[in-house]
C-alpha positions, 0 to 999 in steps of 0.5 A: 509476458515475462516469466516473473518469480517475485511480486510485490505486493501494496497492501492498502486498495491492493489486498485489503480495502482499508476505507473506513479506518484510515478515514476514521482515523484522519478524521481523529487527526485532523478533529485534534487540530480542530478540522471537522472534515465531514466527507469521508470521500476527500479523504480518500486520497490519504490512502496509499501516500505517507501521511505527513505528505498528505496532511502537509499537501491537503491540510497545509501543516507545517513538518511539526503539525505532520507529525502531531498529526501522525501521532494523533491518526496512530491513537486511533488507528492502532486501536480501531482504525486498523480493524476497520478494514476488509480484503478485497474478495477474490484476493486471498484465492489468487495468493494462493494459486500464485504461492501453490505454483511456486511464486514469491510473494513480497509485501511492499506498503507505505504503512509502518511495518508492525501494523502491516503484519498485524493486517497480515495475520488478522485476515490470515494471509501471512503464510502467503508472504515471505516478507513484510517491507513497510515503513519505520516508525519513525518516518525515516523509510516510507517513501514507496521508493525506498520500501521497494528498495528495502525489500529487493535488498532484505530477500536477495532478488537481484534480478529486476526482470523477474520482479513486478510490483502491484499497486492501485495508486502513482506511488506505486508506480515511480516506486518501481520505475526508482527501482528499476521494476516493472508494474501493475496498476489495480483499477479497483482501489483508490486509483484511477485509470488515468492516474495509473496511466499516466504514472507509466504502468506496464500492465492493468487489472481491472480485477482482482482474478486479472492481477495473475491472468494477466501477466 
């Protein structure tokens, strides 16, 4: 295996399991439009992609409706949903071991940077990460490829052969490809094996422990 130095981690579905908080926030937003979604499993598809894309794709929202949906979503998420979240068992041990081995860890998430930083602090993971790259609140930087490009630039990572993107959805894999990075898909998150293989992940991790053991 290549000797990677830089590890870019997705947040939702990779470091933390945000299922309860995100789906509660989406339910809250949909109710503002008179949509009462009771099947939480249908809303898991909101975990990973940019919110505006999900509102448009899954509920046929216009661009303006999607913006309103995001505003309503954040009303709930910023106060409560952000903390309806949990760490994947073993992830802190993996991050700690990587850090002790001298690896550079960077967060690369489509979640707004402000919220991502709060989550890392809440779970006491902020000391493991050199930099937090996320979306802007105005949605100008939200696509995973743009977030990864921003992370690479801010961390002065020029040798892309030494960087690996780790995430649970196709957007992580596609974003890595757009930036010339290798990628790893994790199978314990919200993306399926088929989704990650079709997207072209270079590696697959069955468990949290496989992340570092396989590279």
